[in-house]
N, C-alpha and C positions, 0 to 999 in steps of 0.2 A: 504494500500500500504506500503510495506517495504521501509525503508530508502535506497537510492541509491546514489552511488558516481561513477562518470565515468570521466576518463581523456582523453583528445584529444590533440595530438601534433599539433603545428602550425609552419609552416616553413616561415622564413623571406623571403620577396620579391618573394614568389611563387604566383604570381598573377593568374596563371591558376587554382590553387586549392583554391584560396581565396574565402571564403564564404561557403565552404563545411562543416566546423565544425558547423556553425550556422544552416545549413540545417539538419545535423544529430541531433542536439539538438531539433530542431523543431519536427522532426519525433518521437523522443523518448517521448517528452511531449505529442504529439497527441496520441501515443499508450497507455500512462498512463491514458489519459482522462481529462487532464486539460482543462479549458475553452478556447475558441478561443481567447478571449481578453488577457488572461494571456500569451498564446502561442505567440501572436503577439508581445507583449511587450518584452518578453524574447528573442524572435528571433531577433527583431530589435536591442536590446542591444548587443546580442551575435555577430551579424554581425558587428556592429560598432567597438566593442572592438577587434574582430578578425582582421578586416582591419587595426586597429592601430598597432597590432603586426606585420602584414605582411609589412606594410609601414614603421614603425618607429623602431620596436623592433628587437632584435636579435631573434633567434629561441625562441619559447615559448610554453606554453600549457594552456589549459583551464581545470579547474576542475569544473565539474557540480555536484552539491549536491542537491538532491531532497528529500523532505519529504511531508507528506500529506498537510501541511499548509504553505509550503514555497519552493522557488527555489532560489538557489544562484549560481552565476558564479564567478570564480576567475581566472583571466588571469594573468599569470606571463611571463615576457620576460627578456632576457639578453641584451636589447638594451641600448642606450645611456642615458636613463632616461629622465624625464620631468623636465626642469629647473625651470619653474614657473607654478605650477598647477593651480593657480587662473587665470592666463592668458590663459592657455590651455582650461579652462572651458568656456571661452567667445566665443560666436558664431562668426564664421568667422576667428578666429585665427588658423593658420596652420603652421606647420614646414615641411609639405610634400615635398618630393623631386620633381624635375622637371619630372622625370619618372612617378611618381604617378599622378601628375597633368595632364600629357598628356593622361593618361588613364581615366581621369574624376574623380579621387579621390582627397582628400586633400582640401575640401571646408571649413574645420574648423567646421563641425557640429557633429562630432563623439561623443566627450565627452558631449557637450550640449544635444544631443539627448538621450544619456544614462541617464543623470541626469533627464531629463523630463519624461522618460518612466520607471524608476525603483523606487522602494520604498526606497532604500538606495544605496549610492555610497561612497566608500572609495578608495582613491588613495594614494599609498605609492610609492615614487620614489626618487631616489637619482642620481644625475648626475654621469654617468659612471658605475652605478650599476643596471640598469634595472628598471622595473616598475611592481607593483603588483596592480591590479585593482579588487576590490571586489564589486559585484553588487548583490543586494538582492531584492526579490519579495515576497509579501505575497499572498498566493494562496487563 
């Protein structure tokens, strides 16, 4: 399989289309022939990170990078940034808006779920300058 890189735009607060990017990633990985277990883990992490961009970030994008032995996701957004990454990684901690909570989001499980289901996680964020989340998987 040749090396593949693909970009997907993510629109802030577009709850009607939220989750579509992770479904596209899932379909692409299935077409390549990755194992169902890897596809499940990548799809779950892609969904959680995508929802974080929709709920918290400014507009953003996902860069999917696929090779024979690894899959990586990089989410970048122009949102307000994460003030305390350690706190954001704790189960149940959430800064979701009332709007997001009314739709059933914002339980504070996004980043903890990503951490549990990925092989690597790196979060770079600065208040007022957005967030860059790199998630890695060994195929």
